[in-house]
C-alpha positions in Angstrom: -12.8 40.1 -1.3 -9.3 41.0 -2.4 -8.0 37.5 -2.2 -4.8 36.5 -3.9 -4.8 33.4 -6.2 -1.7 31.5 -6.9 -1.5 29.4 -10.1 -0.2 25.8 -10.1 0.2 23.3 -12.9 -1.4 25.5 -15.5 -5.1 25.1 -14.9 -5.1 24.3 -11.3 -5.7 27.3 -9.0 -5.8 27.3 -5.3 -7.6 30.0 -3.5 -5.2 31.1 -0.7 -7.0 34.3 0.3 -4.3 36.7 1.6 -1.9 33.8 2.6 0.9 34.9 0.4 3.7 35.8 2.9 5.7 32.7 3.8 6.8 32.3 7.4 8.6 29.0 7.7 6.2 26.3 6.8 3.1 28.5 6.6 1.9 31.3 4.3 -0.2 33.8 6.3 -2.3 36.9 5.8 -5.5 38.6 6.4 -7.8 39.6 3.5 -10.0 42.7 3.2 -12.8 41.0 5.1 -10.6 40.4 8.1 -10.4 36.7 7.6 -7.0 35.2 8.5 -5.7 32.6 6.0 -3.1 30.1 7.0 -1.8 27.9 4.2 0.4 25.0 5.0 3.4 24.9 2.6 6.0 22.5 4.0 9.4 23.8 3.1 11.5 21.6 0.7 8.8 19.0 0.2 6.2 18.2 -2.5 3.7 17.0 0.1 2.7 18.4 3.4 3.4 16.5 6.6 2.8 17.6 10.2 6.1 18.0 12.0 7.1 19.5 15.3 8.2 22.6 13.4 4.8 22.9 11.7 3.0 22.6 15.0 5.4 25.1 16.7 4.8 27.7 14.0 1.1 27.1 13.9 1.1 27.8 17.7 2.6 31.2 17.0 -0.1 32.1 14.4 -2.9 30.9 16.8 -1.4 33.0 19.6 -1.5 36.1 17.3 -5.1 35.3 16.4 -6.0 35.1 20.1 -4.5 38.6 20.6 -6.1 40.2 17.5 -9.2 38.1 16.8 -9.9 37.8 13.0 -13.5 37.5 11.5 -12.6 33.9 10.8 -9.6 31.6 10.6 -9.0 29.5 7.4 -6.5 26.6 7.4 -5.7 25.0 4.1 -2.8 23.7 2.0 -0.8 25.7 -0.5 0.3 22.5 -2.3 -1.6 21.0 -5.2 -0.6 17.5 -3.9 -3.3 17.7 -1.2 -3.9 18.9 2.3 -1.5 16.9 4.5 -0.3 13.3 4.3 -0.1 12.8 8.1 2.7 13.2 10.6 6.3 13.4 9.7 7.3 9.8 10.4 11.0 10.6 10.2 10.7 12.3 13.5 9.1 9.4 15.4 12.3 7.9 16.8 13.5 11.3 18.0 10.0 11.9 19.4 10.3 8.7 21.4 13.7 9.7 22.7 12.6 13.2 23.7 9.5 12.1 25.5 6.6 11.4 23.2 3.8 12.2 25.7 5.2 15.7 26.3 5.6 16.5 22.6 2.1 15.2 22.0 0.8 17.5 24.7 2.2 20.4 22.8 0.2 19.4 19.7 -2.9 18.8 21.7 -2.6 22.3 23.2 -2.4 24.0 19.8 -5.4 22.1 18.4 -7.4 22.7 21.6 -6.7 26.5 21.2 -7.9 26.4 17.6 -11.1 24.6 18.7 -11.5 27.3 21.5 -11.0 30.4 19.2 -13.9 32.8 19.5 -14.4 33.0 15.8 -15.4 30.6 13.1 -12.5 28.2 12.2 -12.7 26.8 8.7 -10.5 24.0 7.1 -10.4 23.6 3.4 -9.4 20.2 2.2 -8.4 19.2 -1.3 -6.7 15.8 -2.0 -5.9 13.8 1.1 -6.2 14.8 4.8 -4.6 11.9 6.6 -3.4 11.2 10.2 -2.3 14.4 11.9 -3.6 16.3 8.8 -7.1 15.0 9.5 -6.7 15.7 13.2 -5.9 19.4 12.3 -9.1 19.5 10.1 -11.2 18.0 12.9 -10.1 20.8 15.3 -11.9 23.3 13.1 -15.6 24.2 13.3 -16.3 23.7 9.6 -14.7 21.6 7.0 -15.1 22.5 3.3 -13.9 19.8 0.8 -13.3 20.0 -2.9 -14.1 17.0 -5.3 -11.5 14.3 -4.8 -10.9 15.1 -1.2 -10.4 12.1 1.1 -9.9 11.5 4.8 -8.4 8.8 6.8 -6.3 7.6 9.8 -3.6 5.2 8.5 -1.8 5.2 11.8 -2.8 1.6 12.5 -0.6 0.7 9.5 2.4 2.0 11.6 1.4 0.1 14.7 -0.2 3.3 16.2 -3.5 5.0 16.6 -4.3 8.8 16.2 -2.4 10.8 18.7 -3.5 14.4 18.4 -7.0 14.1 19.6 -8.4 12.2 16.7 -9.7 9.3 18.9 -11.8 11.9 20.7 -12.9 14.3 17.9 -13.9 11.9 15.2 -16.3 9.8 17.3 -17.8 13.0 18.7 -18.4 14.2 15.0 -19.8 11.2 13.3 -21.3 7.8 14.1 -18.9 6.5 16.7 -18.9 3.0 15.2 -18.1 4.4 11.7 -15.3 6.5 13.3 -13.9 3.6 15.1 -14.0 1.5 12.0 -12.0 4.1 10.1 -9.4 4.2 12.8 -9.2 0.4 13.3 -8.9 -0.4 9.6 -6.8 2.6 8.4 -9.1 2.8 5.4 -9.6 6.1 3.6 -13.1 7.7 3.2 -13.2 9.2 -0.2 -15.4 12.2 -1.1 -18.8 10.6 -1.4 -18.4 8.3 1.6 -16.9 11.1 3.7 -19.9 13.4 2.9 -22.4 10.6 3.8 -20.6 10.1 7.1 -20.7 13.8 7.9 -16.9 14.4 8.0 -17.2 17.6 6.1 -19.9 20.2 5.9 -19.7 21.5 2.3 -18.5 20.3 -1.1 -17.4 23.0 -3.5 -15.2 23.3 -6.5 -12.0 25.3 -6.0 -13.3 28.3 -7.9 -16.0 28.7 -5.3 -13.8 28.4 -2.2 -13.8 32.2 -1.6 -17.6 32.4 -1.6 -17.8 29.3 0.6 -15.4 30.8 3.1 -17.4 34.0 3.3 -20.5 31.9 3.9 -18.9 29.9 6.7 -17.5 33.1 8.2 -21.0 34.6 8.4 -22.4 31.3 10.0 -24.3 30.4 6.8 -22.9 26.8 6.8 -24.1 24.6 9.6 -21.7 22.1 11.2 -22.6 18.4 11.3 -24.5 17.4 14.5 -24.0 13.9 15.9 -27.0 11.6 15.7 -28.9 9.3 18.0 -26.3 6.5 17.9 -23.6 8.8 19.2 -25.8 9.8 22.1 -26.7 6.2 22.8 -23.1 5.1 22.8 -22.4 7.7 25.4 -23.7 5.2 28.0 -21.1 2.8 29.3 -23.2 -0.4 28.9 -23.9 0.2 25.2 -20.3 1.3 24.5 -18.9 -1.8 26.3 -21.2 -4.2 24.3 -20.1 -2.5 21.0 -16.4 -2.6 22.1 -16.6 -6.4 22.8 -17.9 -6.9 19.3 -15.2 -4.8 17.8 -12.6 -6.5 19.8 -13.7 -10.0 18.6 -13.8 -8.8 15.0 -10.4 -7.1 15.2 -8.7 -10.1 16.8 -9.6 -12.3 13.7 -7.9 -9.9 11.4 -5.2 -8.3 13.6 -4.4 -10.5 16.6 -3.4 -8.4 19.7 -0.3 -10.4 20.1 1.0 -9.1 16.7 -0.9 -5.8 16.4 -1.5 -4.1 19.8 -2.6 -0.7 18.4 -6.2 -1.4 17.4 -6.9 -3.2 20.6 -5.5 -0.3 22.6 -7.8 2.1 20.6 -10.8 -0.1 21.5 -9.8 -0.1 25.2 -9.5 3.7 25.1 -12.9 4.3 23.6 -14.6 1.7 25.9 -13.1 3.1 29.0 -13.1 6.9 28.3 -15.5 7.4 25.4 -17.7 9.7 27.5 -14.8 11.6 29.1 -13.2 13.7 26.4 -10.4 15.2 28.5 -9.6 11.9 30.1 -9.5 10.2 26.8 -7.2 12.8 25.3 -4.7 12.2 28.2 -4.9 8.4 27.9 -4.5 8.7 24.1 -1.2 10.5 24.5 0.0 7.9 26.9 -1.1 5.0 24.8 0.5 6.5 21.7 3.8 7.0 23.5 3.8 3.4 24.7 2.9 2.0 21.2 5.8 3.9 19.8 8.1 1.7 21.8 6.6 -1.6 20.6 8.4 -3.9 18.2 5.3 -3.9 16.0 5.4 -0.1 15.5 9.1 0.0 15.0 8.9 -2.7 12.4 5.9 -1.2 10.6 7.7 2.1 10.6 10.6 0.3 9.0 8.2 -1.0 6.3 7.1 2.5 5.6 10.7 3.5 4.9 11.3 0.4 2.8 8.4 1.5 0.6 10.0 4.9 0.3 13.2 3.3 -0.9 11.4 1.5 -3.6 9.5 4.7 -4.6 12.8 6.5 -4.8 14.1 3.8 -7.2 11.2 4.5 -9.4 11.7 8.3 -9.8 12.8 9.9 -13.0 11.7 10.4 -16.6 10.8 7.1 -18.3 10.5 8.6 -21.7 7.5 6.3 -22.3 4.3 7.8 -23.6 2.9 4.8 -25.5 2.7 1.3 -24.2 1.6 -1.7 -26.3 0.6 -4.9 -24.4 0.6 -8.2 -26.1 -1.9 -10.6 -24.5 -5.3 -9.5 -23.0 -5.5 -12.3 -20.4 -5.8 -11.4 -16.7 -2.3 -10.1 -16.3 -2.1 -8.2 -19.6 -5.5 -6.6 -19.1 -4.6 -5.3 -15.6 -1.2 -4.1 -16.7 -2.9 -2.2 -19.6 -5.5 -0.8 -17.3 -3.1 0.5 -14.7 -0.9 2.1 -17.4 -3.9 3.8 -19.0 -5.2 5.0 -15.5 -1.8 6.6 -14.9 -1.9 8.6 -18.1 -0.1 6.3 -20.7 -1.6 5.8 -24.1 -2.1 2.0 -24.3 -2.8 -0.3 -27.2 -3.7 -3.8 -26.3 -3.4 -6.7 -28.6 -4.5 -10.4 -28.5 -5.0 -13.2 -31.0 -8.7 -13.2 -30.0 -11.2 -10.4 -29.8 -13.3 -11.5 -26.8 -10.5 -11.0 -24.3 -10.1 -7.4 -25.5 -13.7 -6.6 -24.6 -13.4 -8.3 -21.2 -10.2 -6.2 -20.7 -12.1 -2.9 -21.2 -14.8 -4.0 -18.8 -12.1 -4.9 -16.2 -10.4 -1.5 -16.7 -13.8 0.1 -15.8 -14.1 -2.0 -12.7 -10.6 -1.1 -11.6 -11.3 2.6 -12.1 -14.4 2.2 -9.9 -12.5 0.4 -7.2 -9.9 3.2 -7.2 -12.6 5.8 -6.7 -11.8 7.6 -10.0 -14.3 10.3 -11.0 -16.5 9.9 -14.0 -14.2 12.2 -16.0 -11.1 10.4 -14.8 -12.6 7.0 -15.7 -13.7 8.3 -19.2 -10.2 9.6 -19.9 -8.5 6.3 -18.8 -10.8 4.3 -21.0 -10.2 6.6 -23.9 -6.4 5.9 -23.4 -6.9 2.2 -23.6 -7.3 1.1 -27.2 -8.1 -2.5 -28.3 -5.7 -3.2 -31.1 -6.2 -6.7 -32.7 -4.0 -5.9 -35.7 -1.1 -4.6 -33.6 -0.9 -1.1 -35.1 0.4 0.2 -31.8 3.6 -1.9 -32.1 5.3 0.6 -34.4 4.4 3.6 -32.2 5.1 2.1 -28.7 7.9 3.2 -26.6 7.5 0.2 -24.5 6.0 -3.2 -25.5 5.0 -5.5 -22.7 4.6 -9.2 -23.7 2.1 -10.9 -21.4 1.6 -14.2 -23.3 1.4 -17.6 -21.6 4.6 -19.1 -20.1 5.8 -21.0 -23.1 9.2 -20.3 -24.5 8.2 -21.4 -28.1 5.3 -19.0 -28.0 7.4 -16.1 -26.8 10.0 -16.8 -29.5 7.3 -16.6 -32.1 6.1 -13.3 -30.8 9.6 -11.8 -30.7 10.3 -13.0 -34.2 7.1 -11.1 -35.3 8.3 -7.9 -33.7 11.6 -7.7 -35.5 11.6 -4.8 -38.0 8.4 -3.4 -36.5 9.4 -1.7 -33.3 10.6 1.9 -33.4 14.2 2.8 -32.6 14.9 2.9 -28.9 11.8 1.1 -27.9 11.9 -1.4 -25.1 10.5 -4.9 -25.1 9.7 -6.4 -21.7 8.3 -9.8 -20.7 6.0 -10.3 -17.9 7.5 -13.8 -17.3 7.3 -15.2 -13.8 9.6 -18.2 -14.4 11.4 -18.3 -17.7 15.0 -17.2 -18.2 15.4 -13.5 -19.2 18.8 -14.3 -20.6 17.4 -17.1 -22.8 14.5 -15.0 -24.0 16.9 -12.1 -24.8 18.6 -14.3 -27.4 15.4 -14.1 -29.4 14.5 -10.5 -28.7 14.9 -7.8 -31.5 17.5 -6.0 -29.4 18.9 -7.7 -26.3 20.1 -4.4 -24.7 16.5 -3.1 -24.8 15.0 -6.3 -23.4 14.3 -7.2 -19.8 11.8 -8.9 -17.6 8.9 -6.8 -16.1 7.4 -9.2 -13.6 4.0 -7.9 -12.2 2.1 -9.9 -9.6 -1.5 -10.9 -9.7 -3.7 -8.9 -9.2 -1.8 -6.1 -10.8 -4.2 -3.5 -9.7 -3.7 -4.4 -6.0 -0.1 -5.6 -5.6 2.4 -2.7 -5.9 5.6 -4.6 -6.4 7.1 -5.1 -9.9 10.4 -7.0 -10.4 12.5 -5.3 -13.1 14.6 -8.3 -14.2 17.9 -7.4 -15.8 19.5 -9.9 -18.1 23.2 -10.0 -18.8 22.7 -7.9 -22.0 20.1 -5.5 -20.5 21.5 -2.0 -20.6 21.5 0.2 -17.5 19.5 2.7 -19.4 16.8 0.2 -20.1 16.6 -0.9 -16.5 16.4 2.7 -15.3 13.6 3.5 -17.8 11.6 0.5 -16.8 12.0 1.4 -13.0 10.8 4.9 -13.8 7.9 3.5 -15.8 6.9 1.4 -12.8 7.0 4.6 -10.7 5.0 6.5 -13.2 2.1 3.9 -13.1 2.3 3.9 -9.2 4.2 0.7 -8.8 7.3 -0.1 -6.6 10.2 -1.4 -8.8 12.7 -3.9 -7.5 15.6 -4.3 -9.8 16.9 -7.9 -9.8 19.1 -10.1 -11.8 18.0 -13.1 -13.9 17.8 -16.2 -11.7 15.3 -19.1 -11.5 12.2 -17.6 -9.8 14.0 -14.2 -9.7 13.6 -12.9 -6.0 10.0 -13.3 -5.0 9.1 -16.7 -6.6 12.4 -18.1 -5.6 11.6 -17.3 -2.0 7.9 -18.1 -2.0 8.0 -21.5 -3.9 9.7 -23.6 -1.1 7.0 -22.3 1.3 4.2 -23.5 -1.1 5.9 -26.8 -1.9 6.6 -27.6 1.7 2.9 -27.1 2.4 2.2 -29.8 -0.3 4.7 -32.2 1.3 3.1 -31.7 4.7 -0.3 -32.5 3.2 1.1 -35.7 1.7 2.4 -36.6 5.2 -1.2 -36.3 6.4 -1.3 -32.9 8.0 -4.6 -31.3 7.2 -4.5 -28.2 4.9 -6.5 -26.2 7.5 -3.7 -26.9 10.2 -1.0 -25.9 7.8 -2.7 -22.6 6.8 -3.5 -21.8 10.4 0.1 -22.2 11.4 1.1 -19.6 8.7 -1.7 -17.3 9.7 -0.6 -17.5 13.4 2.9 -16.6 12.3 1.5 -13.5 10.6 1.2 -14.3 7.0 -1.8 -12.7 5.3 -2.8 -16.1 3.8 -1.9 -19.7 4.4 0.2 -21.4 1.7 -2.5 -23.8 0.6 -4.9 -21.0 0.1 -2.3 -19.0 -1.6 -1.4 -21.9 -4.0 -5.1 -22.1 -5.0 -5.2 -18.3 -5.5 -2.1 -18.2 -7.6 -3.3 -21.2 -9.7 -2.1 -24.7 -9.1 -0.9 -25.1 -12.8 1.3 -22.0 -12.4 2.6 -23.2 -9.1 3.5 -26.5 -10.6 5.1 -24.9 -13.6 7.2 -22.6 -11.5 8.2 -25.4 -9.1 9.3 -27.7 -12.0 11.3 -24.8 -13.5 13.1 -24.2 -10.2 13.8 -27.8 -9.5 15.5 -28.1 -12.9 17.7 -25.0 -12.5 18.6 -24.6 -8.9 21.8 -25.9 -7.3 20.1 -26.8 -4.1 17.4 -29.6 -4.0 13.9 -28.6 -3.4 11.0 -30.7 -2.0 9.7 -33.3 -4.2 6.7 -32.1 -6.2 3.5 -33.4 -4.4 1.6 -36.1 -6.2 -1.6 -34.5 -5.0 -0.6 -31.3 -6.8 0.0 -33.0 -10.0 -3.3 -34.8 -9.7 -5.2 -31.6 -9.0 -3.7 -30.0 -12.2 -4.4 -33.1 -14.4 -7.9 -33.1 -13.2 -8.4 -29.4 -14.1 -8.9 -28.3 -10.4 -6.6 -25.3 -10.7 -7.8 -23.4 -7.7 -9.7 -20.2 -7.6 -9.8 -19.7 -11.3 -11.5 -23.0 -11.9 -13.7 -22.8 -8.8 -11.9 -25.7 -7.0 -8.4 -26.7 -6.0 -7.3 -27.8 -2.6 -10.3 -25.7 -1.4 -13.7 -25.2 -2.9 -14.0 -21.6 -4.1 -17.5 -21.8 -5.4 -18.9 -19.9 -2.4 -16.1 -17.3 -2.3 -12.7 -17.2 -0.5 -12.3 -20.0 2.0 -11.5 -19.1 5.6 -9.7 -22.2 7.0 -9.8 -22.6 10.7 -8.5 -25.4 12.8 -7.9 -26.0 16.5 -5.9 -29.1 15.8 -2.2 -29.0 16.6 0.2 -29.8 13.8 3.8 -31.2 14.1 6.0 -29.2 16.5 8.3 -28.1 13.6 5.4 -27.1 11.3 5.9 -23.3 11.4 9.7 -23.6 11.0 9.3 -26.0 8.0 7.2 -23.4 6.3 9.1 -20.2 7.2 12.8 -21.2 7.4 13.1 -22.4 3.8 12.0 -18.8 2.8 14.6 -17.2 4.9 17.2 -19.5 3.5 16.2 -18.7 -0.1 16.4 -15.0 0.8 20.0 -15.5 1.8 20.7 -17.4 -1.4 19.4 -14.6 -3.6 21.6 -12.2 -1.7 24.7 -14.4 -2.0 24.0 -14.8 -5.7 23.5 -10.9 -6.1 20.1 -11.6 -7.5 18.8 -8.9 -5.0 20.6 -5.7 -4.4 20.4 -5.5 -0.6 18.8 -7.0 2.5 16.3 -4.1 2.6 15.3 -4.8 -1.0 14.6 -8.5 -0.1 12.5 -7.5 2.8 10.6 -4.9 0.8 10.0 -7.2 -2.1 8.5 -10.0 0.1 6.4 -7.6 2.1 5.0 -5.7 -0.9 4.6 -8.7 -3.3 3.3 -11.3 -0.8 2.3 -9.5 2.4 5.0 -11.3 4.3 4.2 -10.7 8.1 4.9 -6.9 8.0 4.9 -6.5 11.7 8.1 -8.7 11.7 9.8 -6.1 9.4 10.7 -8.6 6.6 12.2 -12.0 6.5 15.9 -10.9 6.7 15.0 -8.6 9.6 13.2 -11.3 11.3 16.1 -13.7 10.9 18.5 -11.2 12.4 16.1 -10.4 15.3 15.7 -14.1 16.0 19.4 -14.8 15.8 21.4 -16.0 12.8 23.1 -18.8 14.8 19.7 -20.1 16.0 18.4 -20.0 12.4 21.4 -22.0 11.2 21.0 -24.6 14.0 17.3 -25.0 13.3 17.9 -25.5 9.5 20.6 -28.2 10.4 18.1 -30.0 12.7 15.4 -29.9 10.0 18.0 -31.2 7.5 18.7 -34.2 9.7 15.0 -34.9 10.0 13.7 -34.1 6.5 16.5 -34.0 4.1 18.9 -31.7 2.2 16.4 -29.2 1.2 16.8 -27.7 4.6 20.6 -27.4 4.4 21.5 -23.8 5.4 22.9 -21.7 2.6 26.6 -20.8 2.9 25.6 -17.2 2.7 24.3 -17.2 6.3 27.9 -17.0 7.4 28.3 -13.6 5.7 25.9 -12.1 8.3 28.7 -12.6 10.9 
């Protein structure tokens, strides 16, 4: 084979066959064996997405192949970043305006023509094949994956389901229940799991791609055959029974009222699972309807909010070596995430046992993130236990993750003076202490800031970059870039009691405590929050955060805010005094000894229960905007969604307030103020919304 190989990033090479001539978003060419190579290379983008232009250009290539049939057709990516990250979401609004069903029909037609080609069609997947990218792979006869490949349908996270035939082709390829589970959850099947499911037919290293393609072209690689379960579920009765089970399980996690897409998908499969052509038609119609729902519009908004935060984290951080002080739960996870993302990390603590536990935790995090054995080894090699603190002198960034005691932090900072190298940054992972006050004790106030991670660090993406009055713009920019470099979403905020997230979240937690003191059962309170769309009720959340931490933050806010807060619950103080701190102690308001509690209640609470929980959060959002703690309404919405899971289908707290109506929110707050006291008084910033 006279294939052409392009080199990327030094050692990484992608076999592109003869696909060297760029035509729009594709590189195309035939090799000496008569195999047609089509390599997707989206113009002006580091990652491939499937757009209307990509589909239109692909149609032209397929038409040419139909006229002059190649020995085989190969579709792959020319980008080292992966195969394709799904559809181009920026075009969804225009797609809706232009008639989504008709546009989807065009995409279906192209993929159907690939499926119908009278020659072997082969898709090579490295990295991620998601959404429409996965659907393109499914239209081919054979899928060849390289180590690290992954497959998934994340459309449900946008309030949608697959729209280019995925609802038909995946259940036809693998166990239909497994296929539906992937689509209903939006989860990704990584290499090992995808292979066991039968999503791809061969796993080869990149250097063997050419040989694998020749084997597939000569029919030497057999495609996956659906098993007995797939045939059984072709019968209406069996499929209906399974669909009812799916519907019940889905309703618990994603109520149809808030998340219609997974329920629409179940209905499609139940009604048309044995009629591929009818199901494709209904899939297009359903996708077009879902595009118009508030849920999808809001979840697409959330996608773009994430992109805004990602953009804030771009750039060179100039940080190669990180030293973390404190190997507790937070410090250990911060160190692990930095090491996983390529930073050299030294981790210090006054005791040695936590350092050993930190290394074990890092291994578990690597496992949970599906890192390969080599990637895990390299990450652990970069994580260096450092009891004497030798890394301090070499670190570009020192992250202090000590307990929330000002006297302890002052002592740590005093010990750093004269030891840090020139230009190094010191950041505190404080959740409640004043960055401005701590800066007075830091070696260099201009190179000091807050870097507030959320627990668990390995799962919560948001990080608050807290700028004190003396923090230089360069320091804040480098810290934001550091967050981006370790896969986090930076929100630059100003120093203020609770910063942004805790300032907004604490009234929610404290109001739940007041309601319990009034006699409302904790299960009723949590159920109201869950019904609103919160991922966790406030009482469960307080237990998970730690009741001692919640009490400390609440006391700090009460002492430093202009506006009165709810009285701190006697029951909260009693729990903390008794050592019942929540999940970490095994017992708080709930018993955690048997795992995470799942509170359920059919009992009705007070008529104003939901507003008493939610509206104080909205009011605090307005306060942090008025005080310029946050930079924008979008930043507030993004921070609350990505740090706390705030009802994403509502688009964020500010977006929800505007949708509900500012005048109505103000009126409700005033009514609650009359009933329950000045903590509900509407912030003066509401009037700036006009």
